[in-house]
MDTraj code that builds the backbone (N, CA, C; nanometers):
import mdtraj as md
import numpy as np

residues = "UNK UNK UNK UNK UNK UNK UNK UNK UNK UNK UNK UNK UNK UNK UNK UNK UNK UNK UNK UNK UNK UNK UNK UNK UNK UNK UNK UNK UNK UNK UNK UNK UNK UNK UNK UNK UNK UNK UNK UNK UNK UNK UNK UNK UNK UNK UNK UNK UNK UNK UNK UNK UNK UNK UNK UNK UNK UNK UNK UNK UNK UNK UNK UNK UNK UNK UNK UNK UNK UNK UNK UNK UNK UNK UNK UNK UNK UNK UNK UNK UNK UNK UNK UNK UNK UNK UNK UNK UNK UNK UNK UNK UNK UNK UNK UNK UNK UNK UNK UNK UNK UNK UNK UNK UNK UNK UNK UNK UNK UNK UNK UNK UNK UNK UNK UNK UNK UNK UNK UNK UNK UNK UNK UNK UNK UNK UNK UNK UNK UNK UNK UNK UNK".split()
xyz = np.array([
    [0.0825, -0.1187, 0.0000],
    [0.0000, 0.0000, 0.0000],
    [0.0873, 0.1257, 0.0000],
    [0.1898, 0.1245, 0.0814],
    [0.2797, 0.2395, 0.0904],
    [0.3456, 0.2667, -0.0452],
    [0.3833, 0.1602, -0.1165],
    [0.4443, 0.1732, -0.2484],
    [0.3496, 0.2385, -0.3486],
    [0.2207, 0.2025, -0.3410],
    [0.1219, 0.2642, -0.4302],
    [0.1065, 0.4124, -0.4022],
    [0.1096, 0.4510, -0.2755],
    [0.0986, 0.5920, -0.2392],
    [0.2182, 0.6716, -0.2912],
    [0.3381, 0.6158, -0.2780],
    [0.4585, 0.6827, -0.3275],
    [0.4528, 0.6945, -0.4791],
    [0.4145, 0.5870, -0.5469],
    [0.4040, 0.5881, -0.6922],
    [0.3010, 0.6917, -0.7376],
    [0.1852, 0.6961, -0.6711],
    [0.0815, 0.7941, -0.7051],
    [0.1316, 0.9359, -0.6860],
    [0.2032, 0.9589, -0.5769],
    [0.2567, 1.0931, -0.5504],
    [0.3551, 1.1346, -0.6587],
    [0.4400, 1.0425, -0.7017],
    [0.5361, 1.0728, -0.8077],
    [0.4670, 1.1020, -0.9404],
    [0.3669, 1.0234, -0.9736],
    [0.2944, 1.0453, -1.0983],
    [0.2182, 1.1766, -1.0965],
    [0.1598, 1.2121, -0.9843],
    [0.0818, 1.3349, -0.9734],
    [0.1700, 1.4592, -0.9717],
    [0.2962, 1.4435, -0.9348],
    [0.3856, 1.5590, -0.9276],
    [0.4028, 1.6239, -1.0646],
    [0.3886, 1.5470, -1.1700],
    [0.4044, 1.6009, -1.3046],
    [0.2786, 1.6649, -1.3600],
    [0.1691, 1.6571, -1.2883],
    [0.0421, 1.7132, -1.3347],
    [0.0299, 1.8575, -1.2884],
    [0.0099, 1.9460, -1.3820],
    [-0.0058, 2.0869, -1.3513],
    [-0.1289, 2.1372, -1.4232],
    [-0.2084, 2.2127, -1.3553],
    [-0.3256, 2.2723, -1.4175],
    [-0.2931, 2.4163, -1.4524],
    [-0.3170, 2.4538, -1.5779],
    [-0.2942, 2.5904, -1.6208],
    [-0.4270, 2.6582, -1.6450],
    [-0.4360, 2.7807, -1.6000],
    [-0.5553, 2.8590, -1.6229],
    [-0.5369, 2.9367, -1.7523],
    [-0.6282, 2.9219, -1.8424],
    [-0.6200, 2.9919, -1.9699],
    [-0.7277, 3.0991, -1.9744],
    [-0.6870, 3.2146, -2.0197],
    [-0.7867, 3.3196, -2.0377],
    [-0.8305, 3.3179, -2.1832],
    [-0.9561, 3.3367, -2.2055],
    [-1.0044, 3.3364, -2.3430],
    [-0.9999, 3.4779, -2.3973],
    [-0.9526, 3.4935, -2.5200],
    [-0.9428, 3.6270, -2.5774],
    [-1.0819, 3.6840, -2.6030],
    [-1.0930, 3.8132, -2.5873],
    [-1.2222, 3.8765, -2.6123],
    [-1.2468, 3.8923, -2.7612],
    [-1.1405, 3.9086, -2.8371],
    [-1.1531, 3.9265, -2.9808],
    [-1.0398, 3.8488, -3.0483],
    [-1.0704, 3.7545, -3.1378],
    [-0.9635, 3.6772, -3.2018],
    [-0.8704, 3.7670, -3.2833],
    [-0.7426, 3.7410, -3.2718],
    [-0.6418, 3.8142, -3.3477],
    [-0.5517, 3.7109, -3.4140],
    [-0.5576, 3.6961, -3.5464],
    [-0.4788, 3.5916, -3.6133],
    [-0.3282, 3.6091, -3.5979],
    [-0.2819, 3.7305, -3.5681],
    [-0.1392, 3.7528, -3.5493],
    [-0.0928, 3.7182, -3.4084],
    [-0.1863, 3.7047, -3.3128],
    [-0.1511, 3.6753, -3.1743],
    [-0.2499, 3.5755, -3.1140],
    [-0.2404, 3.4484, -3.1518],
    [-0.3333, 3.3498, -3.0956],
    [-0.3090, 3.3310, -2.9461],
    [-0.4169, 3.3169, -2.8706],
    [-0.4057, 3.3016, -2.7255],
    [-0.3636, 3.1603, -2.6878],
    [-0.4055, 3.0619, -2.7629],
    [-0.3723, 2.9232, -2.7334],
    [-0.2894, 2.8671, -2.8487],
    [-0.2341, 2.7497, -2.8266],
    [-0.1517, 2.6878, -2.9303],
    [-0.2281, 2.6797, -3.0613],
    [-0.1621, 2.7195, -3.1675],
    [-0.2224, 2.7175, -3.3003],
    [-0.1244, 2.6517, -3.3963],
    [-0.1769, 2.5942, -3.4990],
    [-0.0911, 2.5326, -3.6009],
    [-0.0506, 2.6410, -3.7002],
    [0.0755, 2.6713, -3.7014],
    [0.1308, 2.7702, -3.7918],
    [0.2441, 2.7041, -3.8701],
    [0.3192, 2.7857, -3.9407],
    [0.4341, 2.7389, -4.0176],
    [0.5564, 2.8185, -3.9734],
    [0.6675, 2.7484, -3.9576],
    [0.7957, 2.8146, -3.9310],
    [0.8723, 2.8114, -4.0623],
    [0.9006, 2.9285, -4.1154],
    [0.9772, 2.9392, -4.2383],
    [1.1141, 2.9948, -4.2053],
    [1.2157, 2.9281, -4.2571],
    [1.3526, 2.9765, -4.2450],
    [1.4012, 3.0101, -4.3851],
    [1.4562, 3.1294, -4.4005],
    [1.5177, 3.1709, -4.5267],
    [1.6662, 3.1906, -4.5012],
    [1.7489, 3.1341, -4.5873],
    [1.8941, 3.1404, -4.5720],
    [1.9502, 3.2352, -4.6770],
    [2.0079, 3.3466, -4.6285],
    [2.0611, 3.4503, -4.7154],
    [2.2126, 3.4482, -4.7111],
    [2.2744, 3.4486, -4.8297],
    [2.4196, 3.4561, -4.8392],
    [2.4685, 3.5921, -4.7944],
    [2.5970, 3.5967, -4.7583],
    [2.6552, 3.7161, -4.6993],
    [2.6498, 3.8407, -4.7853],
    [2.6033, 3.9468, -4.7254],
    [2.6104, 4.0807, -4.7831],
    [2.6504, 4.1742, -4.6690],
    [2.6911, 4.2946, -4.7026],
    [2.7341, 4.3912, -4.6015],
    [2.6201, 4.4203, -4.5038],
    [2.6556, 4.4485, -4.3805],
    [2.5572, 4.4740, -4.2755],
    [2.4642, 4.5896, -4.3111],
    [2.5174, 4.6979, -4.3636],
    [2.4326, 4.8119, -4.4019],
    [2.3318, 4.7715, -4.5085],
    [2.3757, 4.6950, -4.6074],
    [2.2857, 4.6495, -4.7136],
    [2.1780, 4.5580, -4.6573],
    [2.2172, 4.4695, -4.5646],
    [2.1200, 4.3794, -4.5024],
    [2.0160, 4.4586, -4.4237],
    [2.0616, 4.5543, -4.3434],
    [1.9695, 4.6333, -4.2619],
    [1.8710, 4.7115, -4.3483],
    [1.9177, 4.7625, -4.4603],
    [1.8296, 4.8343, -4.5532],
    [1.7278, 4.7385, -4.6130],
    [1.7728, 4.6210, -4.6555],
    [1.6829, 4.5202, -4.7122],
    [1.5783, 4.4775, -4.6091],
    [1.6224, 4.4554, -4.4867],
    [1.5314, 4.4159, -4.3790],
    [1.4242, 4.5237, -4.3571],
    [1.4662, 4.6502, -4.3552],
    [1.3728, 4.7607, -4.3314],
    [1.2785, 4.7844, -4.4489],
    [1.3292, 4.7738, -4.5705],
    [1.2492, 4.8070, -4.6889],
    [1.1643, 4.6919, -4.7416],
    [1.2141, 4.5697, -4.7296],
    [1.1485, 4.4555, -4.7935],
    [1.0833, 4.3599, -4.6939],
    [1.1553, 4.3225, -4.5892],
    [1.1066, 4.2186, -4.4981],
    [1.0070, 4.2732, -4.3958],
    [1.0467, 4.3740, -4.3214],
    [0.9631, 4.4252, -4.2127],
    [0.8250, 4.4717, -4.2586],
    [0.8111, 4.5399, -4.3726],
    [0.6760, 4.5775, -4.4155],
    [0.5840, 4.4572, -4.4395],
    [0.6401, 4.3426, -4.4742],
    [0.5598, 4.2232, -4.5002],
    [0.5292, 4.1445, -4.3722],
    [0.6156, 4.1572, -4.2713],
    [0.5972, 4.0850, -4.1449],
    [0.6250, 4.1785, -4.0267],
    [0.5427, 4.2825, -4.0109],
    [0.5670, 4.3793, -3.9033],
    [0.5412, 4.3234, -3.7638],
    [0.4685, 4.2121, -3.7528],
    [0.4375, 4.1551, -3.6209],
    [0.5605, 4.0929, -3.5564],
    [0.6624, 4.0591, -3.6355],
    [0.7843, 4.0054, -3.5761],
    [0.8548, 3.9035, -3.6622],
    [0.9826, 3.8896, -3.6378],
    [1.0686, 3.7960, -3.7093],
    [1.1978, 3.7832, -3.6296],
    [1.2804, 3.6876, -3.6670],
    [1.4094, 3.6666, -3.6013],
    [1.5165, 3.6524, -3.7074],
    [1.6318, 3.7136, -3.6824],
    [1.7478, 3.6983, -3.7712],
    [1.8590, 3.6332, -3.6904],
    [1.9134, 3.5256, -3.7450],
    [2.0221, 3.4528, -3.6806],
    [2.1465, 3.4670, -3.7677],
    [2.2555, 3.5147, -3.7077],
    [2.3837, 3.5243, -3.7777],
    [2.4496, 3.3871, -3.7749],
    [2.4986, 3.3424, -3.8897],
    [2.5584, 3.2090, -3.8987],
    [2.6692, 3.2102, -4.0033],
    [2.7303, 3.0971, -4.0221],
    [2.8228, 3.0794, -4.1340],
    [2.7816, 2.9509, -4.2039],
    [2.7966, 2.9492, -4.3326],
    [2.7505, 2.8327, -4.4064],
    [2.8305, 2.8094, -4.5327],
    [2.7887, 2.7086, -4.6039],
    [2.8494, 2.6802, -4.7331],
    [2.7453, 2.6181, -4.8236],
    [2.7672, 2.6333, -4.9528],
    [2.6779, 2.5756, -5.0524],
    [2.7542, 2.5576, -5.1828],
    [2.7014, 2.4721, -5.2650],
    [2.7638, 2.4459, -5.3947],
    [2.6876, 2.5233, -5.5005],
    [2.7577, 2.6085, -5.5720],
    [2.6975, 2.6894, -5.6769],
    [2.6765, 2.6107, -5.8046],
    [2.6149, 2.6743, -5.9002],
    [2.5903, 2.6100, -6.0312],
    [2.7191, 2.5671, -6.0990],
    [2.8285, 2.6376, -6.0661],
    [2.9583, 2.6047, -6.1259],
    [3.0301, 2.4930, -6.0501],
    [2.9606, 2.4281, -5.9543],
    [3.0129, 2.3187, -5.8712],
    [3.1189, 2.3629, -5.7706],
    [3.1386, 2.4907, -5.7549],
    [3.2333, 2.5423, -5.6576],
    [3.1652, 2.5515, -5.5210],
    [3.2374, 2.5092, -5.4169],
    [3.1873, 2.5231, -5.2806],
    [3.2155, 2.6665, -5.2351],
    [3.1101, 2.7347, -5.1933],
    [3.1208, 2.8726, -5.1455],
    [3.0976, 2.8731, -4.9943],
    [3.1922, 2.9282, -4.9201],
    [3.1773, 2.9448, -4.7757],
    [3.1613, 3.0934, -4.7487],
    [3.0551, 3.1272, -4.6750],
    [3.0296, 3.2678, -4.6531],
    [2.9446, 3.2911, -4.5298],
    [2.9493, 3.4144, -4.4778],
    [2.8585, 3.4480, -4.3683],
    [2.7145, 3.4325, -4.4169],
    [2.6278, 3.3927, -4.3278],
    [2.4888, 3.3647, -4.3628],
    [2.3977, 3.4291, -4.2600],
    [2.2824, 3.4713, -4.3058],
    [2.1778, 3.5174, -4.2145],
    [2.0575, 3.4270, -4.2354],
    [2.0039, 3.3770, -4.1246],
    [1.8844, 3.2934, -4.1302],
    [1.7693, 3.3784, -4.0773],
    [1.6717, 3.3993, -4.1621],
    [1.5525, 3.4741, -4.1248],
    [1.4455, 3.3735, -4.0866],
    [1.3933, 3.3833, -3.9645],
    [1.2902, 3.2926, -3.9158],
    [1.1604, 3.3712, -3.9023],
    [1.0567, 3.3210, -3.9689],
    [0.9254, 3.3843, -3.9641],
    [0.8236, 3.2776, -3.9258],
    [0.7458, 3.3049, -3.8231],
    [0.6343, 3.2187, -3.7851],
    [0.5073, 3.2847, -3.8380],
    [0.4291, 3.2085, -3.9140],
    [0.3126, 3.2671, -3.9813],
    [0.2031, 3.1629, -3.9957],
    [0.0791, 3.2071, -4.0242],
    [-0.0328, 3.1134, -4.0322],
    [-0.0331, 3.0230, -4.1554],
    [0.0592, 3.0412, -4.2462],
    [0.0684, 2.9513, -4.3615],
    [-0.0378, 2.9750, -4.4673],
    [-0.0829, 3.0972, -4.4785],
    [-0.1830, 3.1297, -4.5805],
    [-0.1140, 3.1561, -4.7137],
    [-0.1920, 3.1643, -4.8182],
    [-0.1345, 3.1971, -4.9492],
    [-0.0768, 3.3388, -4.9480],
    [-0.1347, 3.4263, -4.8678],
    [-0.0838, 3.5638, -4.8572],
    [0.0556, 3.5653, -4.7943],
    [0.0731, 3.4935, -4.6819],
    [0.2041, 3.4934, -4.6173],
    [0.3074, 3.4189, -4.7012],
    [0.2659, 3.3129, -4.7667],
    [0.3583, 3.2397, -4.8536],
    [0.4024, 3.3276, -4.9712],
    [0.3091, 3.4024, -5.0261],
    [0.3420, 3.4939, -5.1359],
    [0.4373, 3.6029, -5.0914],
    [0.4181, 3.6544, -4.9693],
    [0.5070, 3.7573, -4.9164],
    [0.6486, 3.7026, -4.8991],
    [0.6597, 3.5782, -4.8564],
    [0.7914, 3.5155, -4.8413],
    [0.8588, 3.4990, -4.9768],
    [0.7822, 3.4598, -5.0758],
    [0.8391, 3.4462, -5.2102],
    [0.8846, 3.5808, -5.2662],
    [0.8112, 3.6875, -5.2338],
    [0.8533, 3.8222, -5.2766],
    [0.9868, 3.8595, -5.2125],
    [1.0041, 3.8259, -5.0848],
    [1.1296, 3.8534, -5.0155],
    [1.2444, 3.7804, -5.0851],
    [1.2250, 3.6535, -5.1138],
    [1.3298, 3.5741, -5.1816],
    [1.3651, 3.6335, -5.3169],
    [1.2625, 3.6631, -5.3940],
    [1.2819, 3.7165, -5.5283],
    [1.3559, 3.8506, -5.5258],
    [1.3143, 3.9394, -5.4361],
    [1.3777, 4.0711, -5.4293],
    [1.5223, 4.0623, -5.3823],
    [1.5514, 3.9699, -5.2911],
    [1.6898, 3.9543, -5.2468],
    [1.7773, 3.9078, -5.3633],
    [1.7323, 3.8053, -5.4345],
    [1.8115, 3.7524, -5.5474],
    [1.8347, 3.8599, -5.6521],
    [1.7311, 3.9371, -5.6806],
    [1.7430, 4.0423, -5.7825],
    [1.8345, 4.1553, -5.7349],
    [1.8132, 4.2011, -5.6138],
    [1.8886, 4.3162, -5.5624],
    [2.0371, 4.2850, -5.5450],
    [2.0693, 4.1635, -5.4979],
    [2.2079, 4.1308, -5.4649],
    [2.2710, 4.0305, -5.5616],
    [2.1999, 3.9973, -5.6696],
    [2.2509, 3.9078, -5.7745],
    [2.2962, 3.7730, -5.7193],
    [2.2127, 3.7140, -5.6339],
    [2.2410, 3.5814, -5.5784],
    [2.1622, 3.4765, -5.6559],
    [2.2191, 3.3566, -5.6648],
    [2.1535, 3.2483, -5.7367],
    [2.0274, 3.1993, -5.6669],
    [2.0312, 3.1976, -5.5340],
    [1.9173, 3.1395, -5.4633],
    [1.9088, 3.1917, -5.3203],
    [1.7915, 3.1708, -5.2622],
    [1.7670, 3.1890, -5.1193],
    [1.6936, 3.0625, -5.0772],
    [1.7580, 2.9834, -4.9920],
    [1.6983, 2.8578, -4.9473],
    [1.5778, 2.8871, -4.8584],
    [1.4696, 2.8144, -4.8816],
    [1.3494, 2.8252, -4.7993],
    [1.3205, 2.6882, -4.7379],
    [1.2995, 2.6853, -4.6052],
    [1.2625, 2.5621, -4.5358],
    [1.1385, 2.5905, -4.4529],
    [1.0322, 2.5156, -4.4781],
    [0.9061, 2.5296, -4.4049],
    [0.8834, 2.4060, -4.3187],
    [0.8474, 2.4282, -4.1937],
    [0.8111, 2.3175, -4.1040],
    [0.6868, 2.3572, -4.0250],
    [0.6043, 2.2576, -3.9908],
    [0.4881, 2.2893, -3.9071],
    [0.5332, 2.3371, -3.7702],
    [0.4571, 2.4296, -3.7128],
    [0.4899, 2.4820, -3.5803],
    [0.3624, 2.4967, -3.4989],
    [0.3703, 2.4599, -3.3730],
    [0.2597, 2.4810, -3.2815],
    [0.3032, 2.5957, -3.1907],
    [0.2337, 2.7078, -3.1978],
    [0.2778, 2.8274, -3.1269],
    [0.1705, 2.8794, -3.0325],
    [0.2128, 2.9588, -2.9370],
    [0.1200, 3.0327, -2.8529],
    [0.1936, 3.1540, -2.7989],
    [0.1201, 3.2562, -2.7600],
    [0.1774, 3.3781, -2.7052],
    [0.1291, 3.3951, -2.5636],
])
top = md.Topology()
chain = top.add_chain()
for i, resn in enumerate(residues, 1):
    res = top.add_residue(resn, chain, resSeq=i)
    for name in ("N", "CA", "C"):
        top.add_atom(name, md.element.get_by_symbol(name[0]), res)
traj = md.Trajectory(xyz[None], top)
């Protein structure tokens, strides 16, 4: 009997009740509870910091003013000429509802970067994300 009480106490220790408040007005940019969204990562090849900041302000932020994350990294890729290129990289992370509008905005960002900076590509990786604020 004592063993069952100890086992029950251990199992119950992991149980936590959370109080959730319900939003008064739904806001698709700020869901109150976990929602199924998409995490998109865009990988940008190295450009000067000033050029990146201008691109971020003029092209990216107007399309995703609710928020985004930029991660400084280093990477490598093989170009069309089969040469391995090693360069500083910026990873742009955007969490979004995965609508055709947000997907189109991401494609505009990729297209404008390639055109403006004469890059062959901008890698896009989409994964499902369960988010809450």
